[in-house]
Wavefront OBJ file of the C-alpha trace (Angstrom):
o trace
v 3.531 21.424 -14.897
v 1.267 22.396 -11.983
v 2.152 25.689 -10.318
v 2.572 24.141 -6.884
v 4.653 21.107 -5.982
v 2.389 18.195 -5.005
v 3.094 16.337 -1.753
v 4.097 12.746 -2.472
v 3.421 10.188 0.263
v 4.770 6.655 -0.182
v 3.288 4.216 2.339
v 5.372 1.165 3.181
v 5.223 -1.643 5.707
v 4.600 -5.340 6.168
v 1.404 -6.909 4.890
v -1.379 -6.170 7.361
v 0.143 -2.913 8.617
v -2.835 -0.855 7.419
v -1.430 0.998 4.401
v -4.744 0.956 2.547
v -6.686 2.163 5.590
v -4.305 5.069 6.235
v -4.284 5.974 2.544
v -8.075 6.290 2.522
v -8.034 8.496 5.619
v -5.424 10.802 4.062
v -7.315 10.893 0.798
v -10.543 11.874 2.543
v -9.025 14.659 4.653
v -6.506 16.183 2.251
v -8.028 15.454 -1.151
v -4.891 13.701 -2.381
v -4.931 11.372 -5.357
v -4.408 7.704 -4.526
v -2.626 5.113 -6.626
v -2.248 1.457 -5.718
v 0.051 -0.910 -7.598
v -2.556 -3.610 -7.094
v -5.199 -1.478 -8.809
v -2.875 -0.763 -11.743
v -2.056 -4.457 -12.136
v -5.704 -5.534 -11.946
v -6.679 -2.953 -14.552
v -3.900 -4.115 -16.895
v -4.925 -7.749 -16.433
v -8.339 -6.924 -17.884
v -6.803 -5.921 -21.215
v -7.137 -8.670 -23.813
v -3.783 -8.103 -25.500
v -0.766 -10.383 -25.030
v 0.690 -8.375 -22.130
v -2.625 -8.283 -20.284
v -3.253 -11.999 -20.643
v 0.350 -12.873 -19.821
v 0.172 -10.720 -16.697
v -3.098 -12.380 -15.686
v -1.483 -15.812 -15.981
v 1.565 -14.763 -13.920
v -0.476 -13.178 -11.122
v -2.966 -16.053 -10.964
v -0.025 -18.408 -10.449
v 0.910 -16.376 -7.387
v 3.982 -14.775 -8.958
v 4.868 -11.079 -8.928
v 4.344 -8.781 -11.870
v 7.753 -8.074 -13.467
v 9.570 -4.884 -12.552
v 9.722 -3.562 -16.117
v 5.930 -3.754 -16.413
v 5.345 -2.168 -13.000
v 7.649 0.669 -14.020
v 5.733 1.140 -17.267
v 2.371 1.214 -15.483
v 3.663 3.747 -12.968
v 5.187 5.940 -15.682
v 1.889 6.050 -17.567
v -0.077 6.791 -14.397
v 2.287 9.551 -13.239
v 2.092 11.150 -16.696
v -1.711 11.153 -16.419
v -1.712 12.577 -12.876
v 0.969 15.193 -13.605
v -1.305 16.832 -16.172
v -4.014 17.569 -13.582
v -4.449 21.259 -12.795
v -5.615 20.799 -9.201
v -3.178 18.126 -8.022
v -2.649 18.565 -4.268
v -0.762 15.423 -3.492
v -0.330 11.767 -4.306
v -0.499 8.727 -2.011
v 1.322 5.627 -3.233
v 0.460 2.204 -1.861
v 2.039 -1.088 -2.902
v 5.241 0.227 -4.467
v 8.135 0.073 -4.474
v 8.465 -3.643 -3.793
v 12.223 -3.822 -4.321
v 15.338 -1.631 -4.293
v 15.342 -1.549 -8.097
v 11.746 -0.305 -8.136
v 12.591 2.391 -5.576
v 15.377 3.681 -7.819
v 13.154 3.564 -10.905
v 10.430 5.461 -9.052
v 12.985 8.110 -8.098
v 13.836 8.478 -11.787
v 10.163 9.033 -12.626
v 9.811 11.693 -9.911
v 13.025 13.383 -11.044
v 11.667 13.488 -14.588
v 8.476 15.325 -13.557
v 10.475 17.441 -11.080
v 8.559 16.346 -7.989
v 10.775 16.776 -4.939
v 8.358 16.856 -1.955
v 8.578 13.148 -1.217
v 7.979 11.490 2.151
v 8.178 7.759 2.755
v 6.094 6.661 5.741
v 6.900 3.262 7.220
v 3.969 1.833 9.183
v 6.177 -0.223 11.448
v 4.773 -3.467 12.844
v 6.650 -6.572 13.921
v 6.758 -9.763 11.889
v 4.644 -11.536 14.534
v 2.087 -8.710 14.616
v 1.753 -8.885 10.837
v 1.324 -12.673 10.942
v -1.336 -12.415 13.656
v -3.259 -9.696 11.829
v -3.299 -11.640 8.581
v -4.244 -15.000 10.089
v -6.747 -13.757 12.671
v -8.654 -11.057 10.771
v -12.308 -11.892 10.197
v -15.108 -11.121 7.790
v -18.818 -10.588 8.436
v -20.789 -13.559 7.150
v -23.781 -11.321 6.459
v -22.457 -8.127 4.816
v -18.871 -9.082 3.964
v -17.243 -6.314 6.043
v -13.580 -7.064 6.763
v -12.781 -6.854 10.480
v -9.058 -6.232 11.069
v -7.182 -7.822 13.959
v -6.196 -4.501 15.511
v -7.207 -2.345 18.494
v -10.801 -2.653 19.689
v -11.674 -4.797 16.669
v -9.950 -7.757 18.362
v -12.658 -8.011 21.027
v -15.551 -7.499 18.599
v -18.051 -10.360 18.742
v -20.446 -9.379 15.947
v -20.263 -6.986 12.987
v -20.542 -3.363 14.122
v -22.405 -2.466 10.920
v -25.095 -5.123 10.616
v -24.738 -7.399 13.663
v -23.742 -10.352 11.494
v -21.622 -13.326 12.556
v -17.857 -12.930 12.241
v -15.898 -15.758 10.646
v -12.187 -16.299 9.932
v -11.144 -15.750 6.321
v -10.394 -19.045 4.605
v -8.011 -17.531 2.035
v -5.503 -16.318 4.619
v -3.323 -19.435 4.573
v -0.337 -19.348 6.995
v 2.164 -20.646 4.427
v 1.195 -17.989 1.872
v 1.354 -15.260 4.529
v 4.779 -16.444 5.675
v 6.020 -16.239 2.081
v 4.764 -12.635 1.824
v 6.513 -11.688 5.062
v 9.747 -13.358 3.930
v 9.559 -11.371 0.694
v 9.252 -8.191 2.733
v 12.407 -9.028 4.690
v 14.444 -10.007 1.632
v 13.225 -7.503 -0.964
v 11.300 -4.593 0.559
v 13.606 -3.829 3.497
v 16.547 -2.915 1.182
v 14.257 -0.321 -0.444
v 13.362 1.024 3.019
v 17.073 1.294 3.885
v 17.591 3.172 0.604
v 14.987 5.777 1.562
v 16.376 6.028 5.087
v 19.828 6.876 3.733
v 18.200 9.604 1.628
v 16.572 11.098 4.724
v 13.074 10.563 3.320
v 11.926 7.825 5.714
v 9.539 8.533 8.599
v 8.770 5.657 10.961
v 5.329 5.440 12.569
v 4.387 2.872 15.211
v 1.795 0.852 13.306
v 0.850 -1.280 16.341
v -1.344 1.459 17.806
v -5.053 1.882 17.120
v -6.034 2.981 13.610
v -6.909 6.444 14.942
v -3.605 6.896 16.792
v -1.622 5.734 13.780
v -3.469 8.237 11.614
v -2.746 11.112 13.972
v 0.972 10.353 13.665
v 0.739 9.961 9.900
v -1.149 13.227 9.580
v 1.579 15.129 11.434
v 4.019 14.213 8.678
v 1.747 15.846 6.097
v 0.938 19.078 7.954
l 1 2 3 4 5 6 7 8 9 10 11 12 13 14 15 16 17 18 19 20 21 22 23 24 25 26 27 28 29 30 31 32 33 34 35 36 37 38 39 40 41 42 43 44 45 46 47 48 49 50 51 52 53 54 55 56 57 58 59 60 61 62 63 64 65 66 67 68 69 70 71 72 73 74 75 76 77 78 79 80 81 82 83 84 85 86 87 88 89 90 91 92 93 94 95 96 97 98 99 100 101 102 103 104 105 106 107 108 109 110 111 112 113 114 115 116 117 118 119 120 121 122 123 124 125 126 127 128 129 130 131 132 133 134 135 136 137 138 139 140 141 142 143 144 145 146 147 148 149 150 151 152 153 154 155 156 157 158 159 160 161 162 163 164 165 166 167 168 169 170 171 172 173 174 175 176 177 178 179 180 181 182 183 184 185 186 187 188 189 190 191 192 193 194 195 196 197 198 199 200 201 202 203 204 205 206 207 208 209 210 211 212 213 214 215 216 217 218 219 220 221
């Protein structure tokens, strides 16, 4: 066990709320480790055993990875991270997706005796999330993703290379609506669970990226 309790930050919010962006900013400033459920799933999909190939088939069909497998991947990753001597903190992005996963994650943290847990909800409305996901653009020249937030909304050309900005073709409204419905039906019960525990901190995610980060950072300091 490390001598000092690591700070655990769980980032939650609707698709498009900026969890990945805020995680990177925290990671850069505080030196925290970062774990994304999506990264764990993609890594497991590359394995050529039955579970890896089965997972690849499920995900490629647009279905969710099963809870038991997510729990296994998280358990293995936490075991690996827990053994680090210089662990300062851990940022979690993409989990839990359901109430069951939230309870399973609590069991994992209880097992390794990590108690400094904060759940940060980057709160944006359903309409804001839909707009961000359907209106975000990508640079035709360098591939930079331009979010539909703050000053980026009025950007005419890429601020990195001056390339033309085009709307992403893979952001289909029906698929985005399904993701937002899943959030309402499955993720919100997990958020309520954390709120009842007194772990939830709400941050207005409809501000600029910089202003959101300043609020997020206050929860860490």
